[in-house]
C-alpha positions as CSV (number, residue, x, y, z in Angstrom):
1,M,-29.8,-31.2,-13.2
2,R,-33.0,-30.8,-15.1
3,A,-34.2,-34.3,-14.1
4,M,-33.7,-33.3,-10.5
5,E,-35.5,-30.0,-10.6
6,P,-39.0,-31.5,-9.7
7,H,-37.4,-33.0,-6.5
8,M,-35.2,-30.1,-5.4
9,A,-35.4,-26.5,-4.5
10,L,-32.5,-24.1,-5.1
11,D,-31.3,-22.6,-1.8
12,E,-28.8,-19.8,-1.1
13,Y,-25.9,-22.1,-1.6
14,G,-27.2,-23.6,-4.9
15,R,-25.1,-21.4,-7.1
16,S,-21.6,-20.3,-5.9
17,C,-18.4,-18.9,-7.3
18,I,-15.3,-20.4,-5.6
19,R,-12.6,-17.8,-5.0
20,N,-9.1,-18.6,-3.5
21,I,-6.0,-16.8,-2.4
22,Y,-3.0,-19.1,-2.1
23,F,-0.1,-18.3,0.1
24,D,3.5,-19.4,-0.1
25,T,7.0,-19.0,1.4
26,D,9.5,-16.4,0.1
27,N,11.2,-19.0,-2.0
28,Y,7.9,-20.6,-3.2
29,R,8.5,-23.9,-1.4
30,L,4.8,-25.0,-1.5
31,I,4.3,-24.5,-5.3
32,R,7.7,-26.1,-6.0
33,H,6.8,-29.2,-4.1
34,S,3.5,-29.4,-6.0
35,I,5.2,-29.1,-9.4
36,E,7.9,-31.6,-8.4
37,K,5.2,-34.1,-7.3
38,T,7.0,-34.9,-4.0
39,T,5.6,-37.6,-1.6
40,Y,4.4,-34.9,0.8
41,K,3.0,-31.5,-0.3
42,E,0.7,-28.9,1.2
43,K,-1.3,-25.8,0.3
44,L,-2.4,-22.9,2.5
45,R,-5.3,-20.8,1.2
46,I,-8.2,-18.6,2.0
47,R,-11.4,-19.7,0.2
48,S,-14.8,-18.0,-0.2
49,Y,-17.9,-19.0,-2.1
50,M,-18.9,-15.5,-3.0
51,Q,-17.4,-12.1,-3.6
52,A,-16.3,-11.5,-0.1
53,T,-16.2,-8.3,1.9
54,E,-14.4,-7.7,5.2
55,D,-17.4,-9.1,7.2
56,S,-18.1,-12.1,4.9
57,T,-17.4,-15.6,6.2
58,V,-14.4,-17.3,4.5
59,F,-12.4,-20.4,5.2
60,V,-8.7,-20.7,6.1
61,E,-7.7,-24.1,4.7
62,L,-4.6,-26.3,5.1
63,K,-4.6,-29.0,2.5
64,K,-2.0,-31.8,2.6
65,K,-1.3,-34.8,0.4
66,Y,0.8,-37.7,1.5
67,K,1.3,-40.9,-0.5
68,H,-1.8,-40.0,-2.7
69,V,-4.0,-39.5,0.4
70,V,-5.5,-36.0,0.8
71,Y,-6.1,-34.4,4.2
72,K,-7.9,-31.1,4.6
73,R,-8.5,-29.0,7.7
74,R,-10.2,-25.6,7.7
75,I,-11.7,-23.0,10.0
76,S,-14.2,-20.3,9.2
77,M,-13.9,-16.7,10.2
78,A,-14.5,-13.2,8.9
79,Q,-12.4,-12.2,5.9
80,S,-10.7,-9.4,7.8
81,E,-9.7,-11.8,10.6
82,A,-8.5,-14.4,8.1
83,M,-6.3,-11.9,6.3
84,A,-4.9,-10.5,9.5
85,W,-4.1,-13.9,10.8
86,V,-2.5,-15.4,7.6
87,C,-0.6,-12.2,6.7
88,K,0.8,-11.5,10.1
89,E,4.5,-10.8,9.9
90,K,4.3,-11.4,6.1
91,H,4.2,-9.3,3.0
92,C,3.4,-9.5,-0.7
93,H,6.6,-10.1,-2.7
94,A,7.4,-10.5,-6.4
95,D,10.8,-11.0,-8.0
96,D,9.7,-9.1,-11.1
97,T,6.4,-7.3,-11.4
98,L,3.7,-7.2,-8.8
99,D,0.2,-6.1,-10.2
100,V,-2.5,-5.3,-7.7
101,T,-5.9,-4.9,-9.5
102,G,-8.4,-5.3,-6.7
103,G,-9.5,-7.1,-3.5
104,D,-8.6,-6.4,0.1
105,I,-5.0,-6.6,1.3
106,H,-4.6,-6.0,5.0
107,I,-1.1,-6.6,6.3
108,T,-0.9,-6.0,10.1
109,E,2.8,-6.7,10.5
110,S,5.6,-6.9,7.9
111,Y,9.2,-5.9,7.2
112,E,8.3,-4.4,3.8
113,G,4.6,-4.5,2.8
114,L,4.5,-4.7,-1.0
115,E,7.8,-5.4,-2.6
116,A,8.9,-6.1,-6.2
117,L,11.1,-4.9,-9.1
118,D,8.1,-3.0,-10.5
119,L,4.8,-2.4,-8.6
120,N,1.6,-1.5,-10.3
121,I,-1.5,-0.7,-8.3
122,S,-4.8,-0.1,-10.2
123,G,-7.4,-1.1,-7.6
124,G,-8.2,-2.6,-4.3
125,D,-8.3,-1.7,-0.6
126,I,-4.7,-1.9,0.7
127,W,-3.9,-1.3,4.4
128,L,-0.4,-2.2,5.6
129,C,2.0,-1.6,8.5
130,A,5.7,-2.1,7.9
131,S,8.7,-2.0,10.2
132,D,10.8,-0.8,7.2
133,D,9.4,0.4,3.8
134,G,5.7,0.3,3.0
135,L,5.9,0.1,-0.8
136,N,9.3,-0.9,-2.1
137,V,10.8,-1.5,-5.6
138,S,14.5,-2.3,-6.0
139,G,15.6,-1.7,-9.6
140,G,19.2,-1.3,-8.3
141,T,21.1,-1.4,-5.1
142,D,19.0,-0.1,-2.2
143,S,20.7,3.1,-1.2
144,S,18.1,4.8,0.9
145,G,19.5,7.9,2.5
146,T,22.8,7.9,0.5
147,T,21.7,8.7,-3.1
148,G,18.7,10.0,-5.0
149,G,19.7,13.6,-5.1
150,R,18.7,14.6,-1.6
151,D,19.8,18.2,-1.9
152,G,18.5,19.3,1.5
153,M,14.8,19.5,2.5
154,F,12.4,18.3,-0.2
155,G,15.2,17.1,-2.5
156,K,13.9,16.5,-6.1
157,G,16.0,13.4,-7.0
158,M,18.6,13.0,-9.8
159,P,19.4,10.5,-12.5
160,S,20.9,7.2,-11.4
161,A,21.2,3.6,-12.7
162,S,18.2,2.4,-10.8
163,N,15.2,1.4,-12.9
164,G,12.5,0.1,-10.5
165,S,9.1,1.7,-10.8
166,I,5.9,2.2,-8.7
167,H,2.8,3.2,-10.6
168,I,-0.4,3.9,-8.7
169,S,-3.5,4.5,-10.9
170,G,-6.3,3.5,-8.6
171,G,-7.4,1.9,-5.4
172,S,-7.3,3.0,-1.8
173,I,-3.9,2.7,-0.1
174,Y,-3.0,3.3,3.6
175,V,0.6,2.9,4.6
176,T,2.1,3.1,8.1
177,A,5.9,2.7,7.9
178,S,8.9,3.0,10.2
179,G,11.2,3.1,7.2
180,D,10.4,4.9,3.9
181,G,6.7,5.1,3.2
182,I,7.1,4.7,-0.6
183,D,10.6,3.8,-1.6
184,A,11.6,3.4,-5.3
185,N,15.1,2.7,-6.5
186,G,13.9,4.3,-9.7
187,S,10.7,6.2,-10.2
188,I,7.3,6.8,-8.7
189,E,4.2,7.8,-10.8
190,I,0.7,8.5,-9.4
191,T,-2.1,9.0,-11.8
192,G,-5.1,8.1,-9.7
193,G,-6.4,6.4,-6.5
194,Y,-6.3,7.6,-2.9
195,T,-3.0,7.2,-1.2
196,V,-2.2,7.9,2.5
197,V,1.3,7.5,3.9
198,C,1.9,7.9,7.7
199,G,5.5,7.8,8.7
200,P,8.4,7.5,9.2
201,T,8.9,9.5,12.3
202,Q,12.7,9.9,12.4
203,G,16.1,8.9,11.0
204,D,17.4,8.8,7.4
205,T,14.0,7.8,6.0
206,A,11.2,9.7,4.3
207,T,7.6,9.6,3.3
208,L,8.7,9.6,-0.4
209,D,12.1,8.2,-1.3
210,Y,13.1,7.9,-5.0
211,D,16.2,8.0,-7.2
212,T,15.0,9.4,-10.5
213,S,11.6,11.0,-10.4
214,A,8.2,11.2,-8.6
215,V,5.4,12.5,-10.7
216,I,1.8,13.0,-9.7
217,S,-0.9,13.9,-12.3
218,G,-4.0,12.5,-10.8
219,G,-5.5,11.0,-7.6
220,T,-5.1,12.1,-4.0
221,F,-1.9,11.8,-2.0
222,I,-1.6,12.6,1.7
223,G,1.8,12.2,3.4
224,T,3.3,12.9,6.8
225,G,6.6,11.9,8.1
226,A,10.1,12.9,9.2
227,L,12.0,16.0,8.0
228,G,15.6,14.9,7.8
229,M,15.6,13.2,4.4
230,A,12.3,14.6,3.1
231,Q,11.5,14.6,-0.7
232,S,8.4,15.9,-2.4
233,F,7.2,15.2,-6.0
234,S,9.7,16.2,-8.7
235,E,7.0,16.9,-11.3
236,S,3.2,17.3,-11.1
237,G,0.2,17.8,-13.4
238,Q,-1.8,19.1,-10.4
239,G,-1.0,21.3,-7.4
240,V,1.3,20.0,-4.6
241,I,1.6,21.4,-1.1
242,A,4.7,20.4,0.8
243,V,5.6,22.1,4.1
244,N,7.8,21.8,7.1
245,V,5.4,22.0,10.0
246,G,7.9,21.5,12.9
247,G,7.7,18.6,15.3
248,Q,4.1,17.6,15.8
249,S,2.9,14.8,18.0
250,E,0.6,12.0,17.0
251,G,-3.0,12.9,16.9
252,T,-2.4,16.5,15.8
253,Q,-5.1,17.4,13.4
254,I,-4.2,18.8,9.9
255,G,-6.7,21.1,8.1
256,L,-6.5,22.6,4.6
257,T,-8.8,25.3,3.2
258,D,-8.8,27.3,0.0
259,S,-8.7,31.1,-0.3
260,S,-12.5,31.3,0.2
261,G,-12.3,29.3,3.4
262,N,-13.7,26.1,1.9
263,E,-12.5,23.0,3.6
264,I,-10.4,20.7,1.4
265,L,-8.9,18.3,4.0
266,A,-9.3,17.3,7.6
267,Y,-6.9,14.6,8.6
268,T,-5.3,13.3,11.8
269,P,-2.1,11.3,11.4
270,E,-1.6,8.4,13.9
271,L,2.2,9.0,14.1
272,S,4.2,12.1,15.0
273,F,5.4,14.1,12.0
274,S,7.4,17.2,10.8
275,V,6.4,17.2,7.1
276,F,3.1,17.4,5.4
277,I,2.6,16.7,1.7
278,Y,-0.7,16.9,-0.1
279,S,-1.8,16.8,-3.7
280,S,-5.2,16.3,-5.3
281,P,-7.2,17.6,-8.3
282,D,-8.6,20.2,-6.0
283,I,-5.2,21.9,-5.6
284,V,-4.3,24.4,-8.3
285,K,-0.7,25.5,-8.9
286,G,0.0,29.1,-7.9
287,E,-3.1,29.4,-5.7
288,S,-2.9,30.1,-2.0
289,Y,-4.1,27.8,0.7
290,T,-4.3,27.9,4.5
291,V,-2.7,24.9,6.3
292,L,-3.9,24.4,9.9
293,I,-1.7,22.3,12.2
294,G,-3.4,21.9,15.5
295,S,-4.1,25.5,16.7
296,D,-1.6,27.1,14.3
297,S,-2.1,28.1,10.8
298,G,-0.2,29.6,7.8
299,T,-0.6,30.4,4.2
300,V,1.2,28.4,1.4
301,T,1.3,28.6,-2.3
302,A,0.8,25.3,-4.3
303,N,3.6,24.3,-6.5
């Protein structure tokens, strides 16, 4: 390189950092073929040559190898378009532990968005839409709507044999779900981050669904959904507001102010809802707050 310096000028592509996201089937067919060194194998990946943002140009690449000859096809597009195209009708699944530490995860269609035995989210920008559960861990038999100590509205859970766990300590998470928003056959713990759950709208599903416990001690949580099987947090290190707001249509604005009239929250769910759950470091246990739902308002005390 030093010998070439008098004859070359470094342009914007002279130094790069190659970053890849590899995709596979639910039974890991692509990586198994690679390990087994079959006659034909292929890889599907998204590649960038920088730290990409939603608007950065990335490459969707299909790389094939047949009888020791490599073939590669790729197309360039914005990262947001690439993730939406590759992740359509897919999800992120792990048989054991799924750790999300950063990056952008946008899943436009899925059955269950992020799914594992244990799920840890410490960073990243996560946006997902699920026809069933948004975040799901299955530490035992999935028994949504039949166990978990649902003792009427805002049940608190009860001990069971389930041992899956969801731990959110950072990141920005937005979930739209037709099933449970966050479903743990075990426990849920939120210590940081910014989490929004929109849905479900009806049936034996809930914004939060857990078997043993749901604890929040940090971060912000905003949840709206159906009333029938609703659960709130079982324990908290900060104030929690959980209220039945009656049947509200999509697009109804939610407002929250403290006793001095200072605005804490202004939020508009994109799905209909009957339950509103909110917790953040701004909410103090035992203090009174005014909840505004459309043109109606009422005073509640934080738990």
